[in-house]
ZABA-417531 format. One record per residue (C-alpha): x, y negated, z negated; residue in three letters. Coordinates in steps of 0.001 Angstrom, whole numbers, padded with zeros to 6 digits, always signed. Layout:
BEGIN
XYZALA...
//
This chain:
BEGIN
-000549-000140-000003MET+001282-003348+000883ASN+002719-005307-002213LYS+000528-008119-001528GLN-002855-006693-000954ILE-002367-004599-004174PHE-001412-007993-006127ILE-005016-009264-004672TYR-006722-006137-005598ILE-005389-006299-009029LEU-006203-010062-009911ALA-009466-009203-008707GLY-010529-006663-010971LEU-008861-008680-013907LEU-010917-011232-012496SER-013915-009060-012670VAL-012887-007451-016004CYS-012095-010768-017833PHE-015543-011965-016791ALA-017154-008986-018377ARG-015222-010219-021546ALA-016385-013565-021038GLN-020744-012084-020462SER-023454-010584-022968ILE-026145-009108-021653GLY-028612-006854-023221PHE-031821-004772-022095THR-035541-004850-022500SER-037582-002011-020559GLU-037959-003703-017018LYS-035833-006551-017844LEU-032095-007568-018163ARG-030398-010431-019845PHE-027163-011722-019006GLU-025310-014160-019691TRP-022001-016023-018063ASN-020344-017323-021489VAL-017471-019005-020029LYS-019499-020866-017203MET-022761-021006-019751ASP-025553-019690-016898GLU-027730-017270-018201ALA-030311-015219-016805LYS-032867-012622-016433ILE-034041-010706-013856THR-036166-007859-013631GLU-034873-005234-013098LEU-036292-002946-010397SER-036109-005932-008423SER-033712-008443-008828GLY-036286-011033-009374ALA-035442-014266-011076ASN-037347-014293-014328ILE-035276-017368-016113TRP-032452-019030-015821LYS-030109-022033-017503GLY-027427-022441-020172SER-028175-021685-023731ILE-024377-023419-025364LEU-025685-026676-027478PRO-025003-030185-026475ALA-024863-033546-028613TRP-026139-037096-027610TRP-023751-039286-029655LEU-023660-042658-031176LEU-019601-042024-031956ARG-017016-045257-032213ASN-020267-047754-031552GLY-021378-046058-027860LYS-023758-043377-027114LYS-021971-040268-025627GLU-022922-036866-024401PHE-021208-034059-025231THR-021398-030358-024410LYS-020326-027525-026365ALA-017986-024950-023729SER-015979-022558-024038LEU-011961-022677-024937VAL-012109-018506-026408THR-014156-015450-027299MET-013424-012428-029147SER-015012-009099-029814SER-016026-007954-033020GLN-017525-004699-032298GLY-019888-003617-029761GLU-022596-006157-030476ASP-020921-009254-032243SER-018321-012092-031057TRP-017187-015317-032187ILE-016714-018078-029193VAL-014312-020544-030082SER-015439-024202-028639LEU-014053-027688-027306ARG-016911-030758-027172MET-014822-032755-024539ASP-012724-035015-027365GLN-015853-035570-030040ALA-015357-032341-032044ALA-014103-028470-031906THR-016183-025530-033088GLY-016984-021992-033108SER-020541-019721-032548LEU-020712-016377-034015LYS-023389-014469-031890ILE-024729-010941-032399SER-026493-008362-030454ARG-029857-006983-031986THR-031998-004374-031221LYS-034716-007459-030110GLN-032124-009328-028440GLY-029511-011824-028849LEU-029402-014048-031873GLN-026696-017511-032669PHE-025508-016550-036334ASP-023888-019640-037109LYS-022699-022488-035313LEU-019638-024875-036616SER-018140-028216-035595VAL-015579-030039-036943ARG-015663-033642-035631TRP-012675-035561-034412ASN-012191-038574-036178GLY-015005-040699-037366LYS-018120-038692-037986VAL-020219-039900-034812PRO-024076-040298-036029ALA-026358-037022-034450ILE-029244-038908-032438ILE-030455-035475-030978SER-029013-032284-030351MET-030255-030103-027704TYR-029901-026078-025960TYR-030300-025777-022157GLY-029147-029213-021042VAL-026418-029754-018329ARG-024504-033416-017075ALA-025968-034717-013985LEU-025198-033427-011265ASN-024410-036540-008606PRO-025533-033625-005650LEU-029121-034249-007473THR-028952-037045-009337GLU-031243-038683-005879SER-034263-036376-007025VAL-033698-036988-011347THR-037140-038664-012531PRO-036864-042274-014436ALA-033989-040838-017176TRP-032075-043179-018842ASP-029029-040637-020204LYS-026278-038441-018445PRO-027825-034790-019016PHE-030948-033281-017836MET-032520-030132-019039PRO-031679-026860-017312ASP-034316-024151-018184TRP-035588-023300-015305GLU-038592-020729-014620ALA-042024-020624-012760ALA-044051-021014-016415GLY-044143-021814-019569TYR-046208-020899-022614CYS-046304-022656-025856ILE-049252-021476-028104PRO-051949-024374-028150GLY-050000-026901-026917ALA-052646-028305-025985LYS-055900-028482-027323GLU-059717-029873-026163GLY-060137-027994-024054PRO-057433-025125-025166ALA-054234-024236-023156GLN-051238-022528-023639SER-049947-021403-019912PHE-048662-023861-018020PHE-046552-023806-013850ARG-043614-025805-014657SER-044924-028736-012600TRP-047646-029341-014635ASP-046313-031539-017697PHE-044069-033678-016021GLY-042110-035819-018364LEU-043423-034692-021298ALA-042133-034125-025090ASN-044167-030466-026485ILE-044219-030793-030266ALA-042821-026842-031475LEU-042472-028079-035481GLY-044562-030117-037479SER-044455-033519-036002PHE-047072-033895-033050GLY-048680-037471-032101PRO-045633-039441-033780SER-043500-038079-031421THR-045180-039023-028025GLY-046506-035495-028126SER-049859-034791-026758PRO-052635-034284-030109TYR-052969-030830-030613GLY-054994-029340-033423ALA-053229-028210-036584ALA-053097-024521-035795PHE-050500-022726-034356PRO-048442-025190-035508ARG-045286-025004-037008PRO-044258-022038-034691LEU-040101-023140-033693TYR-040285-020759-030981PHE-041361-021186-026930ALA-041720-018868-024065GLY-040941-019034-020859MET-041017-016824-017110GLY-043476-015256-014487THR-045867-012781-014263ASN-043047-009837-014658ASN-041198-011029-017633GLY-041219-013608-020484PHE-038698-014656-022566VAL-039207-016078-026371ALA-036435-018800-027300LEU-037099-019667-031061GLY-035034-021161-034273ALA-034288-018681-036913GLY-033894-021124-039745SER-036319-024359-040120ILE-034362-027093-038378PRO-033115-030130-040349ASP-034432-031931-037119ALA-037566-032435-035358ALA-037674-029464-033108MET-039560-030264-029159SER-039923-028198-025797LEU-038690-031760-023513HIS-039459-031451-020137ILE-037942-033411-017258ILE-039662-032478-014022GLY-040127-029026-014222SER-036991-027912-016318ARG-037229-027860-019725GLY-034204-027451-023076CYS-035171-027570-026702PHE-034741-031118-028352GLU-033694-031472-032042TYR-034734-035464-033282LEU-032206-036263-035964TYR-032040-040536-035499ARG-029288-040337-037577GLU-027951-043553-035400ASP-030947-045107-037576LEU-031078-043583-041025TRP-027001-042515-041580GLY-025689-039453-041047ARG-023477-036523-043405PRO-019964-038110-044379ALA-018314-034584-044099ALA-016393-033972-040940SER-018089-030389-040140THR-021194-029868-039451ARG-022934-026389-039964SER-026125-024594-038273TRP-027385-021013-039628ASP-029128-018954-036837ILE-030457-021985-034903PRO-031851-019433-031446LEU-033232-016276-030829ARG-033594-014848-027814ILE-035995-011880-026767CYS-037796-010485-023810ILE-040279-008918-022899ASP-043310-007995-019965GLU-045595-011007-020965ASN-044932-014097-023440ALA-047406-012219-026442TRP-044635-009313-026437GLN-042081-011729-026083ALA-043466-013154-029084PHE-044292-010524-031143HIS-040415-009370-030646LYS-039728-012753-031526TYR-041428-012278-034909PHE-039741-008740-035647SER-036456-010636-035793THR-037707-011615-039314PHE-038321-009376-042322SER-041186-009881-044689VAL-040231-010426-048247SER-041401-006681-050547ALA-042631-009386-053329LYS-045401-010760-050776LYS-048460-008981-051597ASN-051083-011647-051317PRO-054958-010238-052698ALA-057167-010607-050178VAL-059304-013561-050255MET-063170-014358-050328LYS-065123-015215-047561ALA-065248-018627-047598GLY-067820-021138-046555TRP-065984-024923-046512ASN-068007-028215-047105SER-066351-029928-043938TRP-069173-028929-041626GLY-071917-031086-043585THR-069615-033820-044998TRP-068033-034977-041450SER-072024-035885-041051ARG-071442-038058-043683LEU-073965-036385-045493ASP-072268-035641-048874TYR-074907-033365-050643ARG-073243-030156-052151ILE-076088-028099-053934ALA-077516-027102-050173PRO-074146-026245-048907ILE-073556-023711-052525ILE-076826-022907-051669SER-076375-021839-048033MET-072538-020887-048345ALA-074464-018125-051097GLU-077378-017218-048867LYS-074616-016193-046369ALA-073310-014302-048508GLY-069749-016465-048739ALA-067423-015410-052606GLY-065287-018653-051876LEU-066754-022500-051814PHE-064059-025406-050536VAL-064249-028541-051383PHE-062695-029919-048165ASP-061423-033703-047262GLY-063083-036950-048584SER-063552-034505-051949TRP-060998-037080-054131GLU-061382-040631-055325GLU-058782-041561-053371GLN-056319-039367-050447THR-053743-037237-052210GLY-054812-037948-055648ASN-056979-034905-056929ALA-059614-036187-058713ARG-062494-035875-057323PRO-064691-039105-056009ASP-067767-039597-058992LEU-069498-042473-057035LYS-069467-039989-053807LYS-070154-037226-055875PHE-072314-038058-059132PRO-072789-034270-059726SER-069359-032908-058357PHE-068483-030878-061759TYR-072100-029435-062011GLN-071947-028200-058368ASP-068740-026943-059510LEU-069784-024976-062101ASN-073152-024068-060103ALA-070802-022494-057544ALA-068766-020711-060200LYS-072031-019403-062231ALA-073122-017942-058224ALA-070069-015798-058632GLY-067932-017794-055753MET-064216-018907-056486ASP-063204-022595-056013ILE-061447-024009-052725GLY-060000-027569-052937VAL-058513-029714-050087TRP-055110-031467-050579GLN-053000-033705-048423SER-049521-032197-047509VAL-047919-035891-048245GLY-049785-038490-048181TRP-051123-040949-050591VAL-053785-043740-050379LYS-052414-046210-052920ASP-049216-045558-054633TYR-049116-048079-056427LYS-052363-046910-058557LYS-050571-043746-058458GLU-047641-045024-060056GLY-045135-045112-057339LEU-042798-047391-056007HIS-041300-048177-052672GLU-038072-045692-053624GLN-041060-042866-053159ASP-041797-043576-050134LEU-040439-042869-046431LEU-039432-046511-045210LEU-039101-047884-041542ASN-036257-049323-040050ARG-037437-052946-041629PHE-037216-051104-045136GLY-040940-051741-045325LYS-043044-048254-046080PRO-044107-046014-043178CYS-047990-045230-043276LYS-049542-042574-040753ALA-052813-040949-040142ASN-053610-037644-037972TRP-053320-039185-034822ASN-051102-042197-035298PHE-053569-044753-034317ASP-052030-047992-035680PRO-056226-049589-036116ALA-057244-046136-037899GLY-057099-045250-041798GLU-053403-044412-043048SER-051760-043523-045966TYR-048096-044086-047210TYR-046015-040963-047420CYS-043811-038901-049510LEU-040223-038922-049993ASP-039343-035374-051005PRO-035921-036675-052158GLY-036853-039234-054264SER-037603-037298-058351SER-040695-039920-058751GLY-042472-038696-055425ALA-041698-034915-056893ARG-042967-035816-060331ASP-046182-036868-058671TYR-046747-034032-056560LEU-045769-031848-059675ILE-048052-033658-062391SER-050855-033871-058926ARG-050588-029892-058952THR-050584-029303-062272LEU-053699-031732-063053ARG-055704-029793-060064LEU-054614-026275-061209MET-055761-027189-064881LYS-059143-029233-064275THR-060427-027696-061175ILE-058802-024231-061664LYS-059117-023242-057351PRO-058154-019686-056320THR-057555-021479-053011LEU-055419-024425-051869ILE-056066-025728-048566LYS-053136-028341-046904LEU-053472-030442-044539ASP-051649-032624-042259PHE-048208-031514-042309GLY-047979-032211-038337TYR-049333-035890-039511GLY-045896-037063-040809LEU-043667-039919-039492PRO-041217-038197-036686SER-037408-039190-037078PRO-037961-042458-034330ASP-040043-043839-037608MET-038538-043041-040635SER-036849-039839-042149ALA-036494-039007-046159PRO-033183-040266-047634ARG-031854-037161-048156ASN-030752-034989-045517HIS-031729-032172-047223ALA-035388-032411-046269PHE-035345-034368-042900ARG-036984-033024-039651GLY-038335-029291-039666GLU-037454-029248-043338ARG-039570-032518-044829TYR-043249-030661-044214ALA-041653-027605-045515TYR-040425-029336-048703GLU-043305-030929-049456LEU-045427-027475-048765PHE-042872-025398-050988ARG-042712-027599-054152LEU-046894-028066-053791ILE-046881-023088-053636ASP-044462-023506-056497SER-045901-025460-059008VAL-049646-023778-058220ALA-048310-020519-058187LYS-046403-021607-061936SER-049761-021666-062979ILE-051661-019282-061536ASP-049338-016237-059534SER-052561-015409-057485THR-053903-018646-056369VAL-054145-018484-052448ALA-052130-021404-050566ILE-053947-022006-047224MET-051840-023350-043899TYR-052287-023241-040510TYR-048777-022404-038885GLY-047850-019183-037702ILE-044423-019592-037589SER-043004-016627-039637PRO-040379-018985-040663LEU-043522-020545-043024TRP-045694-017462-043258THR-043501-016574-046574GLU-044822-019509-047928LEU-048593-019373-046486GLU-050877-016207-048078ASP-053227-017783-045633VAL-052859-019122-041903VAL-056541-020666-040543SER-057538-021155-037039LEU-058825-024723-037270ASP-062146-025920-037190ASP-063227-025389-033664GLN-064201-028966-033205GLY-061032-029456-032024ASP-061786-027563-028767LEU-064239-030066-027645TRP-066362-028136-025067TYR-064468-024899-024627ALA-065631-023480-028138ALA-065640-019292-026532LYS-062181-019926-025064GLU-060458-022028-027219GLY-061233-019482-029851HIS-059977-016386-027725ASP-056947-018148-027785GLU-056305-019074-031006TRP-057277-015786-032291SER-054652-014043-029456ILE-051700-016313-030971TRP-052889-015436-034589ALA-053211-011881-033985ALA-048927-012640-034057LEU-049263-012850-038116LEU-051556-008751-038231SER-047318-007629-039414SER-046658-010885-041993ARG-048973-010178-044902LYS-050628-012874-044287THR-054236-013212-044381GLN-056002-014841-041376ILE-059290-016958-041601SER-060987-016813-038118ALA-062658-020146-039125SER-065449-021836-037388SER-067108-024355-035794GLY-069676-027067-036779TYR-072318-026042-034082ASP-074305-022909-035232TRP-075314-022220-031693SER-071844-021359-030701ARG-070947-019047-033740ASP-071446-016234-032199GLU-068142-016034-030808GLU-066042-016327-033810ALA-068023-014521-035685VAL-067171-011315-032990LEU-063137-012278-033638ASN-063262-012635-037208SER-064585-009147-037433CYS-060998-007647-036326ILE-058605-010749-037536LEU-059689-010288-041191GLY-061066-012942-043863VAL-064291-014967-042346PRO-064824-018911-043237SER-066872-021170-042177ALA-067388-025177-041536VAL-071106-025085-040731LEU-073429-027973-041925PRO-076620-026915-043750VAL-078485-027960-040744SER-078532-027831-036845GLY-079062-030376-034742ILE-082028-033464-035418GLU-081974-031931-038895ASN-083440-028279-037413LYS-083397-025318-040318SER-080733-022976-039513ILE-082632-019574-037781SER-082676-016327-039412SER-080448-015047-036453ALA-077411-017266-037282HIS-077052-017119-041189LEU-077522-013044-041128ASN-074649-012558-038359ARG-072243-014733-041251ARG-073584-012456-043717LEU-072634-009539-041828ALA-069201-010296-041430ILE-069010-012206-045340ASN-070179-008647-046133SER-068260-006065-044454TRP-064718-007829-043082TYR-062041-005430-043578ARG-060259-006165-047073LYS-056579-005271-046266THR-053921-007143-044354ILE-051664-005638-042408LEU-052905-004403-038640TRP-052002-004862-035480SER-054211-005596-032583PRO-055498-003191-029584LEU-056426-005455-026709TRP-058448-002938-024081LEU-059925-005315-021559ASN-058801-008176-023435SER-055516-010471-022105HIS-053403-012281-023701THR-052653-014542-020942GLY-049682-015244-018073ASP-049771-017709-015368MET-052660-015380-013886ASN-054831-016671-016306GLY-055448-017773-020094PRO-055764-015703-022947PRO-059317-013746-022871THR-060922-011430-025489LEU-063518-009119-024071ASN-063505-005773-026472CYS-060655-005225-028704TRP-059923-003624-031838GLY-057541-003453-035186ARG-055666-001088-035785MET-054525+000095-039264GLU-051543+002133-040341GLU-052689+005411-042745LYS-050696+008472-043549ASP-048663+007856-041027SER-050924+007714-038011ALA-052442+004513-036568SER-056265+004207-036471ILE-058999+002187-035034LEU-060193+000151-037985THR-062516-002247-036340ALA-063939-002182-033222LEU-065956-005674-030913VAL-067665-004407-028091LEU-068454-007279-024991ARG-069915-006944-021919THR-067853-008380-019766ASP-065189-006246-017381ASN-065785-003158-019926LYS-065543-000794-016911GLU-061483-001814-017018LYS-061553-000120-020775ILE-059333+003454-020346THR-058642+004193-023918ASP-059948+007282-024009LEU-061370+007210-027246ARG-064295+004753-025967LEU-065020+006938-023289SER-068193+008328-023933LYS-069454+005031-025684MET-072454+003315-024242ILE-073316-000475-025076TRP-075391-003261-023444THR-074992-007086-025300SER-072130-007253-028055SER-071664-005646-031330TRP-069172-004826-033946ALA-068089-002089-035808LEU-066228-001756-039133ILE-065121+000825-041016SER-065913+000589-045446GLN-063228+002639-046079ASP-059527+003854-044938ASP-061330+006056-041950ARG-061617+005245-038752ASN-064759+003827-036690ILE-065318+007801-035686PHE-065077+009468-039134SER-065898+006479-041516SER-067728+007418-044460GLN-069276+004041-044369LYS-069291+002626-041077LEU-071068-001382-040669ALA-072342-001821-037470LEU-073149-005167-036519ILE-075387-006237-033199PRO-074474-009945-032134PHE-078558-009589-029307GLY-080765-007070-028497SER-079561-003930-026616GLY-078252-000929-027443SER-075561+001112-028768ILE-074321+005170-028264SER-071289+006019-030200ILE-069718+009834-030885ALA-069508+010550-034442LEU-067901+012927-035984ASP-070910+013480-038709LYS-074718+013176-038312LYS-075451+010348-040632PRO-077057+011578-043704LEU-079009+007301-043525SER-079087+004441-042127VAL-079317+001250-044124ILE-080506-001616-042175ARG-079323-005140-044152LYS-081100-008668-043759ASN-080558-012614-045843ILE-083483-010869-047436GLU-083177-007610-048677LYS-081717-004320-047366SER-083477-001292-046649GLU-083974+002254-045112PRO-084092+002418-041430TYR-085250+005752-039590HIS-085644+004170-035539ASP-082543+005691-034373TRP-081150+008890-032459GLN-078338+011869-032596TRP-078067+013870-029810ASN-075059+016489-029010GLN-072973+014360-031053GLY-073867+010691-030652MET-075388+008070-032236PHE-077805+006156-030806THR-080015+002646-031873ILE-081639+000716-030011THR-083053-003156-031216ILE-085268-005668-029795ASN-085313-009180-029745GLN-087314-009529-032861GLU-085853-007207-034735LEU-082348-008510-033672PHE-082583-011990-035308GLU-084179-010634-038502ASN-081614-008203-039051THR-077719-008622-040251ALA-076430-004992-039804GLY-076526-001885-040246PHE-074890+000536-042665ILE-073992+004291-041076ILE-073111+007356-044064GLU-072488+009848-042334PRO
//
């Protein structure tokens, strides 16, 4: 062989080996993730076709105020060393600004950045923003770049994005790459204050987002709570994660080193829900977390939102509908944030409170996370509040309307603010003695563009979290069984949340059914988190059926329904019966997994949609079907053999009342959602069938048993006067 040819071949082989040594990859069934660390080029491809699913860079970058000037710097590889088959240390250089290191590990779920460390050169700069997924502007494409005043651009590229509940009214979670334009989509607790479209409280905070095509999706998310405001920033059709610090306004740590623990996790799977589910599985659940199952709830807001501040009629309706928990929602306080009842608005507050307890109901109360109306009256001072850039107290409201009623915001780094939250929570626990505290408006706090806590440890996404954590710890020091309710589905929050509530459907506007479907599908990501899911309701009784149906699978039912209908008409027995049914027979378990059947978790062809679906629970190492919702749309597409013999018209729910599946349960609840019939294969012929409604329970005999099939048919009149049936083989 010619010596020169040999040298070329050897050089080529060495080049390939060197490139492979600087690449990290993993495979998940139909997809392959590959990252050339040297070039910082990552991509996900479909194994069968090689089709591109997603691509972009993932080394961090910063927008800094350094030596009096704004400066962009991006990490680049210096050296890379293997620490074993699934672990690497990457030495980094950030131009002239810093040096650093990144520890990376490959897990069974995907890829994880374990720790990012930076040592600044010279004077410590102020971080304006930190990014994952950006590059310096390319002179060849700069002429096509939208209006943008920074010398870098996002470079995450995919056919579309999935951000659960990115917008509401109506709800939308899937977007084509060009749908956003120039947008900032809050992934954490900050929404309108960052310029993000207003979204209902549920499901934020997320701390993750999805990107991909109909052939696969990637979930990218944080592994620890960020110390900055986290968002998915879109310029044109390209995306990136932005972490907004604004240390140029609020000061920066003095230390010459900075580190971030588990700043990024990457998981891939065949669709967005599965990729998110895999991301959730990267977080462990504490063995100490074993919350008691909450009673079925009834919330005062549906009536109070109409400025009808009566309490007794709501308690009466809640009792009639079989609720076991009465929640005093927003407006109960003398002033927002002080945990004292408004006795002018509610002169019989304590009598009504005692009446609810006498009716056998537990008590819940609403509390704002960080707002206070009159700080001076509460003995607070300006140093206990967030201040704006002019040194004046910063105020906030749910949509940051400058003309709307607004509230001062507590600074969790202030000892005075912390003492106030502690004393407020202690007073609440000792006077009201709630079994549930519903926390709200952690997403209605000023962004880093407006203000920031003085203590760096409580900045960014840690701001709302610290307020929440403090309230939680104080409340549970008095009663360890008190349940704390919030809205966020992030696995980083669920260690504190006992109950996650789907927000009131008022935020879904005219598409309540479609929106509640989406919310229910995203809530199902929590099914393995030891966290109760409260499906909530809207304010409209005529549209309550879908919320009740979904509650049959999700878990704990809750309603914010008013005591009267349109034009103060009385509520029909049919509507009350549906609430009585779910309040009586919901599953008293927490751990489960969804069975989608002919439902659709969403992709680039269509939004998440619920038709028939079920609740699977583990029993003696077997997965059993404990609850089933049947709708008529597309039922011919169901291929699950367990349902092969079932025949039904209209909608039904079946809920096992013991630890057996619905086909062998010794006590099976059957709930109709319209006139029609159902035939179901049961292991044994029923010994009795009991019909229940809001008036009474009585034996029911009009059913058939033929060759192992139980059949029941109800007409419209019977439906309107029936909550459901209990079948006992």
